C-alpha positions in Angstrom: 15.2 22.5 22.6 13.0 20.1 24.8 13.8 16.6 24.8 11.4 13.6 25.1 12.1 10.5 27.2 9.6 8.4 25.1 10.0 7.2 21.6 8.3 9.2 18.8 7.4 6.4 16.4 6.9 6.3 12.7 3.4 5.0 12.7 1.5 2.9 15.2 -2.0 1.5 15.5 -4.5 4.1 16.9 -7.3 2.3 18.8 -10.5 4.1 19.9 -12.2 1.6 22.1 -15.3 0.7 20.1 -13.2 -2.1 18.5 -14.0 -4.1 21.9 -17.6 -4.2 20.9 -17.1 -6.4 17.9 -14.4 -8.4 19.6 -16.6 -9.0 22.7 -19.4 -10.1 20.3 -17.1 -12.7 18.5 -16.2 -14.0 22.1 -19.9 -14.0 23.3 -20.9 -16.0 20.2 -17.9 -18.3 20.6 -17.0 -17.4 16.8 -13.2 -16.7 17.1 -12.3 -19.0 14.2 -11.5 -17.9 10.7 -14.3 -16.2 8.7 -17.6 -15.4 10.4 -20.0 -12.6 10.9 -17.3 -9.8 11.3 -15.5 -10.8 8.2 -18.9 -10.7 6.3 -19.6 -7.2 7.9 -16.1 -5.9 7.2 -16.3 -6.9 3.6 -19.8 -5.4 3.1 -18.9 -2.2 4.8 -15.7 -1.8 3.1 -17.4 -2.1 -0.2 -20.0 0.5 0.9 -17.2 2.9 1.8 -15.2 2.3 -1.4 -18.6 2.9 -3.4 -19.3 6.1 -1.6 -18.0 8.1 -4.6 -20.2 6.3 -7.1 -17.6 3.5 -8.0 -18.7 0.2 -9.2 -19.4 -2.4 -6.6 -16.6 -4.8 -5.9 -16.6 -8.3 -4.3 -14.4 -8.1 -1.3 -12.6 -11.0 0.5 -11.1 -10.7 4.0 -7.7 -12.4 4.2 -4.8 -12.7 6.6 -2.4 -10.3 4.9 -2.3 -7.9 2.1 0.3 -10.1 0.5 -2.3 -12.9 0.4 -4.5 -10.7 -1.6 -1.8 -9.9 -4.0 -0.9 -13.6 -4.5 -4.6 -14.6 -5.3 -4.9 -11.6 -7.6 -1.8 -12.8 -9.5 -3.4 -16.3 -9.7 -6.8 -15.0 -10.7 -4.9 -12.9 -13.4 -3.6 -16.3 -14.8 0.0 -15.7 -14.5 2.1 -18.9 -15.5 5.6 -19.8 -15.3 7.8 -17.7 -17.6 5.1 -14.9 -18.0 6.2 -11.3 -18.1 4.5 -9.0 -15.6 5.1 -5.3 -15.5 5.6 -4.0 -12.0 6.2 -1.0 -9.9 9.8 -0.6 -9.3 9.8 1.6 -6.1 7.6 -0.1 -3.6 7.7 -2.7 -0.9 8.9 -6.0 -2.1 5.4 -7.7 -1.1 3.9 -5.9 -4.2 6.1 -7.9 -6.6 6.9 -11.2 -4.7 3.6 -12.8 -5.6 4.4 -12.7 -9.3 7.3 -15.1 -8.6 5.0 -17.4 -6.4 3.3 -18.2 -9.7 6.5 -18.5 -11.7 6.2 -15.1 -13.5 9.2 -12.7 -14.1 9.0 -9.3 -13.1 9.9 -6.4 -15.4 10.3 -3.3 -13.3 8.9 0.1 -14.5 10.4 3.4 -13.2 8.7 6.1 -11.2 7.8 9.6 -12.3 8.5 12.6 -10.1 5.0 14.2 -9.7 3.5 11.3 -7.6 6.6 8.9 -7.1 4.5 6.1 -8.7 4.7 4.1 -11.8 5.5 6.5 -14.7 2.8 6.0 -17.6 5.4 7.1 -20.2 7.8 4.1 -18.9 4.8 1.8 -18.7 4.1 2.4 -22.5 7.7 1.9 -23.3 7.6 -1.4 -21.4 4.8 -2.6 -23.6 6.7 -1.7 -26.7 9.5 -3.8 -25.5 7.3 -6.6 -23.9 4.2 -6.7 -26.2 3.4 -10.1 -24.7 2.8 -8.8 -21.2 -0.8 -9.2 -20.2 -0.6 -8.1 -16.5 0.3 -4.8 -14.7 1.1 -4.7 -11.1 1.2 -1.1 -9.8 1.4 0.3 -6.3 0.5 3.8 -4.7 3.4 4.9 -2.7 2.9 6.4 0.8 -0.9 6.8 0.2 -0.3 9.1 -2.9 -2.4 8.0 -6.0 -0.6 7.2 -9.1 -1.6 8.9 -12.5 -4.6 6.3 -12.9 -6.3 7.7 -16.0 -3.2 7.4 -18.0 -2.2 3.8 -16.6 -5.6 2.4 -16.8 -6.0 3.7 -20.6 -2.5 2.1 -21.4 -3.6 -1.2 -19.8 -6.8 -1.3 -22.0 -5.2 -0.3 -25.2 -2.6 -3.3 -24.6 -5.4 -5.7 -23.4 -3.6 -6.0 -20.1 -5.2 -6.7 -16.7 -4.4 -4.2 -13.9 -3.7 -5.3 -10.3 -3.8 -2.2 -8.1 -1.8 -2.5 -4.8 -3.6 0.0 -2.6 -2.1 -1.4 0.5 -0.8 2.1 1.5 -3.6 4.1 -0.1 -6.9 3.2 1.6 -8.9 6.4 1.7 -7.1 8.1 -1.0 -8.8 9.3 -4.3 -7.9 10.1 -7.8 -10.4 12.2 -9.8 -13.1 11.3 -7.1 -12.6 7.6 -7.4 -11.2 5.6 -4.4 -7.7 4.0 -4.7 -8.4 0.1 -4.6 -11.2 0.4 -7.3 -9.1 0.9 -10.5 -7.8 -2.5 -11.3 -9.5 -5.8 -12.3 -8.0 -7.2 -8.8 -7.2 -4.8 -5.9 -5.4 -5.4 -2.7 -5.6 -3.6 0.7 -3.5 -3.9 3.9 -4.4 -3.8 7.4 -1.0 -4.1 8.9 -0.2 -2.5 12.2 1.2 0.7 10.8 -1.3 1.3 8.1 -4.0 4.1 8.2 -6.5 1.5 9.7 -5.4 -1.8 11.1 -6.7 -5.1 12.1 -3.3 -5.9 13.7 -2.6 -7.7 10.5 -4.7 -8.8 7.6 -5.7 -7.6 4.1 -8.5 -7.7 1.6 -9.0 -8.7 -2.0 -11.3 -6.7 -4.2 -12.7 -8.5 -7.4 -14.9 -7.1 -10.2 -17.0 -10.1 -10.2 -18.4 -12.7 -7.9 -17.1 -15.7 -9.6 -13.5 -14.4 -9.0 -14.3 -13.8 -5.3 -15.7 -17.2 -5.0 -12.6 -18.7 -6.8 -10.2 -16.7 -4.6 -12.1 -17.9 -1.2 -11.7 -21.6 -2.4 -7.9 -21.1 -2.9 -7.7 -19.3 0.5 -9.3 -22.2 2.3 -6.8 -24.8 1.2 -8.7 -25.5 -2.0 -10.9 -28.0 -0.4 -13.4 -29.6 -2.8 -17.2 -30.0 -1.8 -16.9 -33.6 -0.7 -17.7 -35.3 2.6 -14.1 -36.1 3.2 -11.0 -33.8 2.7 -10.6 -33.8 -1.2 -7.9 -31.6 -2.6 -7.3 -31.4 -6.5 -5.2 -28.3 -6.7 -2.8 -26.2 -4.6 -4.6 -24.1 -1.8 -3.4 -21.9 1.0 -4.5 -21.0 4.5 -5.2 -17.3 3.9 -8.4 -16.7 5.8 -8.8 -13.8 8.2 -10.0 -14.2 11.7 -13.4 -13.3 12.8 -11.8 -11.6 15.9 -9.4 -9.3 13.9 -12.2 -8.6 11.3 -14.1 -7.0 14.1 -11.3 -4.7 14.9 -11.2 -3.7 11.1 -14.9 -3.0 11.3 -14.5 -0.4 14.0 -11.5 1.0 12.5 -13.1 1.6 9.3 -15.4 3.9 11.1 -12.6 6.1 11.9 -10.8 6.0 8.5 -11.8 9.5 7.4 -10.8 10.9 10.7 -7.4 9.2 10.6 -7.0 10.5 7.1 -7.6 14.1 8.3 -5.1 13.8 11.0 -2.4 12.5 8.7 -2.9 15.5 6.4 -2.4 17.9 9.2 1.0 16.3 10.1 1.9 16.6 6.4 0.9 20.3 6.4 2.7 21.2 9.3 5.9 19.5 8.0 5.4 21.4 4.7 5.1 24.7 6.4 8.0 24.1 8.9 10.3 23.0 6.0 9.4 26.0 3.7 12.8 27.6 4.4 14.7 24.4 4.1 16.4 22.9 1.0 13.9 20.0 1.0 10.7 18.9 -0.6 7.7 16.9 0.7 6.4 13.7 -1.2 4.3 15.2 -4.0 1.0 14.6 -5.5 -1.0 15.8 -8.4 -3.9 18.4 -7.9 -6.7 16.1 -9.0 -5.8 13.5 -6.4 -6.6 13.3 -2.7 -3.8 11.3 -0.8 -4.4 9.8 2.6 -1.0 11.1 3.6 -0.2 7.8 5.3 3.4 8.7 5.7 5.0 12.2 5.3 8.2 11.9 3.4 10.8 14.7 2.4 13.7 14.6 -0.2 16.7 16.6 0.3 17.5 19.0 -2.7 20.4 17.8 -4.9 23.8 19.1 -4.1 23.1 20.1 -0.4 25.6 17.6 1.0 23.2 16.4 3.8 22.5 12.6 3.5 19.0 11.3 4.6 20.9 8.6 6.5 22.7 11.3 8.5 19.2 12.8 9.4 17.9 9.4 10.2 20.7 8.8 12.7 20.3 12.3 14.3 16.6 11.4 14.7 17.5 8.0 16.1 20.0 9.6 18.8 16.8 11.3 20.0 14.6 8.3 20.0 12.6 9.3 16.9 11.9 6.7 14.3 12.1 7.4 10.6 12.8 5.2 7.6 14.4 5.4 4.3 12.4 5.6 1.3 11.7 2.2 -0.3 14.7 0.9 -2.0 13.7 0.3 -5.8 13.2 -3.3 -6.7 15.8 -3.4 -9.4 18.4 -2.5 -6.8 17.6 -5.5 -4.5 20.0 -8.3 -4.7 17.1 -10.8 -5.1 16.2 -9.2 -8.4 19.7 -8.6 -9.8 19.6 -8.5 -13.6 16.0 -8.1 -14.0 15.1 -5.3 -16.5 14.1 -1.7 -15.6 12.2 0.5 -17.9 13.1 4.1 -17.7 12.3 7.3 -19.6 15.4 9.2 -18.9 19.1 8.2 -18.7 18.8 7.7 -14.8 16.3 5.9 -12.7 14.0 8.3 -10.9 13.4 5.8 -8.3 17.0 5.6 -7.6 17.3 9.4 -7.1 14.3 9.6 -4.8 15.8 6.7 -2.7 19.2 8.4 -2.5 17.7 11.7 -1.2 14.5 10.6 0.6 13.3 9.8 4.1 10.0 8.9 5.8 9.2 11.1 8.7 7.4 10.4 12.0 3.6 10.3 10.9 1.8 8.8 14.0 -1.5 10.5 14.4 -1.2 10.4 18.1 2.0 12.5 17.8 1.4 15.9 19.5 2.2 19.3 17.7 4.8 19.8 20.5 6.5 16.6 19.5 6.3 17.3 15.9 8.0 20.7 16.5 10.7 18.8 18.3 11.2 16.4 15.2 11.2 19.5 13.0 13.9 21.3 15.2 16.2 18.2 15.0 15.8 17.9 11.2 16.7 21.8 11.0 19.7 21.1 13.1 21.2 18.9 10.4 21.3 21.8 8.0 
């Protein structure tokens, strides 16, 4: 087995060189401050990309993080102290923390096995237990779309707003519709390990212009239109830099290329593991994931723990990560309610048996074969 002296990372930024064109223009025009022509262009071009499959136009707002987008979405949804919000259980904590920023209380909704995302049956059960809940926050895990037709229909039936966390799912589709366009408010992330990056940053997508205007007001310290600095409510410094927005504009032109390369990585793992007692992260037939991260679960009863595989890979300078630990298992949310369909949490089971595998699009086929050989040696 060949060894490698350099690290094989989980996922890192992939730059193409044309990013410098937009950055240079920002420097040449001395417009390196927050907001500006690159932010305007990034918002327009993102909307055009998301609308490419016939979706309704959204009003986009560049921000300094996906978390900022989620926070402003929660504010726009009108969450007040004590309000119950139904949230994805198996996700990164940034999906659900903004609920607490506004004083809301999270109720976690378990995953289903076909996509690892929010289970519509559990969501319906949650509404039966919490009929006053008027907001749902759901995330697409690892670039795999959730069962959006069912989730959207349930939200409509219960007169609830949907906030869609598409931070991991830019470029993914469900029944021909892009992720990030299903909710009344939707959030994207351009963090360094995402399918495209601005080094950091995010974007809020709103259904109407007034909401976008309100979010921009909050994101610029809620400064009132007065000759002096006048503030009548709480605001935040959530704006995106005109420089990093230029990186995003160039990266967006490579999004479909990145997605194709991510899928090839997934397919190679899928084929290589066909004789192992493991399964790849699943998706339903009428969806098109972006395959942001390739993940695997070890079949029950095999005696091989994901942490053992992780440590074996680490010995060979290969980065992997555990599956997101469900929110109801986090100490900060001790005692919070979890709504499940079965006797045992699906999210807990996936977390116990799952591992995120190297999915960097610059990884060569030879390097990926090396990763596969090490994983196979664990069995």
